[in-house]
N, C-alpha and C positions, 0 to 999 in steps of 0.2 A: 526737156524734163529734168528738173533738179531734184533727184531722188536716188533711192537705193533700189536696184533691180536684182532679183534673185531668181535663178532657174530652178524649177521643180519638175519632178517626174514620178513622184510617188515612192521613191526609194527612201530608206532610212537616212542615207547620206544627204539627200536633198532636203529632207525634213529638218535635219540638223542645221543645214545651211539656212533654211527659212527661219528657224528660231533665232539664229545668230543675226541674220539680216533684220529681223523685226526689232531686236534689241538695239541694233546699231541705228536703225531709222528713228526709233523713239528717242534715243540718246542725242542724236544729231538734229532732231526735230525736222526730219525730212520725210517726204512721202515714200511709201513702200509699194513697189510694183512686183507682183508675182507672175512670172512668165512660164508658160508651158509651151514646148515646141512640138508641133505636129509634123511628122517627117514627110508628109505629103509635099511634093515639090511645087505644086501650083495651086492657085485659089480654087480652081474647079474641083480638084481632088479633095481639097480641104473642106469644101462645102458639105460633103457627105458625112464628115466626122466632126464638124465643128462643134455642134451642140454637145456631143459626147465628151470632147476634150474640155469644153468650158465647164461642164458639170464635174468632171474629174478634178479640174483645177480648183473649182469652188469648194469641193469636198476637202481637198488638201488644205485650203485656207481655213475652212471651218474647223478642222482638227487643230490647226495651229492656234486659232482663236481660243479654243478650249484650254490649250496648254498655257495661254497667256491671260487667262481669266476673263476672256470675252472682250478685252480692251484693244484688240489689234485691228487697226484700220489699214486696208490695202486695196489696191486695184488689181484685178486679174486680167491678164492678156493671154490669148492663144495666138501664136505666130507659126509660120510654116517655113519649111525649107531644111537644108542641112543644119544640124543642131548648132555647131559653133557660129556659123554666119548669122543664123537667125537670132541667137542670143546677143551677139555683138550689135546687130542692127537694132534690136529692141532697147539696148542700153546705150545707144550711140551718144546721147547727150546727158547721161546720168552721172551722178557723183561716183558711183561704184557699182560694179557687177559682182555678185556673190554666187559661188558655186560650192557644191559638196565635193569631198574627196572620197573616192571609192574605197571599199573595205580591203582587207589584206588579200594579197595574191597567194598562189600555192606555196610560196616560200615563206609566207608569214609576214611579208612586207607590204606596207601601204604605198601604192604607187599611183601617181596621177594618171587619170584616164585620158584618152585621146581627145575628147571634147575639151576638157580643162586645159590640156597642153596647148591646143590650137588657140583657144581664147586668150590664154596668158601671153602667148607669143605675139599675137596680132592686135589685141585690144588697145585702143587709144586712151582708155580710162583705167583707173586703178581696178584691179581684180583681187578679190579675197577668196581664197580657197579654205574652206572650214574643215577643221578636224577637231573632234571633241577629245578631251583627255580620256585615257583608259586606265584601268588598274595597273599599277606598276610605273606610271609616269612619275617622274621626279618633280620636286617642288621648285627647282631652279638652282642656278649656280651660286657663286660665292657671296652674293649680297642679298640676304633675305630682306623682305619689306612687308609692312602691313598694308601697303597700297598696291593697287594693280600695277603691273609692269609691262611697258611697251618697249620692245627691242627694235633697234634700227641697225641694219648692216651698213657700215660706212667704209668707203675706200677712197674718198675724195673725188670720185667720178661724178659727172652730172647726174646720172641715174641714182647714185647713192645719196647725193645731196637732196634730191627730190624725195627720196625715201625718208631721210632724216626730218625734213620739214613736215611731211605728212604725219610721221610718227609723233612729232612734237605737238601738232594740233590735236591728234587723238588723245595723247597723254593729258593735255590741258583740259580737254572736254571731260575726260573720265576721272580727273583728279589722280592720275597715275604717275608713277616714276618713269622717266625716260632713260633707257639704257642704250646709248650709242656704242656699238661694238666694232672695233677696228681690229681685224685679224691680219697678222703679218707673219710671213714665213720665208726663210732663206734656206736653200739647200747647199749653198756654198757661201763663204764670207765674201760676198761681192762688195766692192767699194761703195760707200755712200756718195750721193751727188755732192761734188765739191770737195771730196776727200783726197783728190790727187792720186788715186790709184792704190792707196794703202787700205787694208781692212782693219777698221777700228774694233775695239772690244764689243762683245755682243750687247752689253748694256746700252751702248750708243745707238744701236739699231732700235731698241725698244724706246729710247728717249726720242729718237727721230719720229717713230710711228706715233707716239703720244702727242708730240708737237703738231703733227699733221692733223690729227683728230681735233685737237684743241683749236687749231686755226679754223677748221670747218665750223665747229660749234660757235665760235665767236662771229664768223662771217654771216651766219644765217639768222642771228639774233632770235634765239628760241623764246617762245612765249611762256617760259617756265622759270620759277625761282631756282637759284643754283642748287638748293638742297634736293630738288626733284630731278636733277640731271646727273646721272651717274655713269660717266664714260668708262669703258673697259678696253684696254689694249691687251690682246692675247696673242702669244706666239703659237701658231698652229695653222693647220689647213683650214681655209676660210669656211667651207661648208660645214665641216665638223664643229668648228667653234660656234657658228651660228645655230646649228641644230641643238647643241648643248645649251646655248643661251635661251632657246625657245622653251625649255622645260619650265613649266609653271608660269609662263608669260601670258598676258591677255592676248597678245598677238605679236608677230614679228613682221617687220616691213623691210622689203629689199627692193633693189632696182633690178630690171631685167638683165642688165649686164654691168660689169665693172670695168676697171681699167685694163684688165687683161695682162697685168704685170707691170711693175715699175722697178726695174732691176731685180725682179723676182721678190719684191719686198711686200707689196700690198696685194689684197685679194683681187681675183678676177671675178668673172660672172659665176655665181653659185646658186642662182635662183632655182634651177631645176632640182638640185639635190635638196635644198631647203624645202621646196614644195613637196617632195617625195617623203621626207623623213622628219620634218619638224613636228613637235608634239603640241603645237598651238596653231590657231588660224594664221595663215600667211597672206599678207597683202603685197602685191607686186605692182611696181610703178615703172612706167617708161620715163626716161629723162625729159 
């Protein structure tokens, strides 16, 4: 199935995910599949509640159609089993699986739920976790734009290169600006590779990071004109940098894990923190 799959359960967060998935499917000209999971573990148990679950899913889709002016086409499926496994099985050959992110916890923080966490960690396809902007969200960091903005976290690992390629395709489709972000951080003045053990000036580290980012951008041959690619090299902890970059973005795309350190110079895996705290939808890719 070449399409977008979205999990629904009647919650506000799932409705937000459905709206986002509907817009994504229409933009990409892909079919939309709305999936509700019945937690019954076997088909015999499911039989007793199947009609009820199908009616509930149809009602959720009907409300979404009203929000979209009646022009939303989608297939409804009810599947059974443990929720993460059922969702991944339903989306096994899809282009993307879309989920909502739960509301704030007791400390006022939005944290990824256990279902989303399991899906993101184990899914073989891209997973987007949707979070709608709230009052107080900022418009974005240093480079304002009149175009949509798609952020990609890049550290030269295979996972991050896949994220960059995916983000570029999204930006090309949306007419958006692509912002590849390379976060680098040193806690001591470690020698650069090939520097024979001496610690160069701090500007050399930033130059080195910028060159690595430019190398990756050239290597993947992005389908965008140069004026729509705005690389950023930022000194700081990777998750914090990417979370700040997500403000005002259409979405942020990251790999499930990064290099895990390169002489403590480039970012490691930050997907979990970005998923928890980014202020835009987050798409996560495996390498």
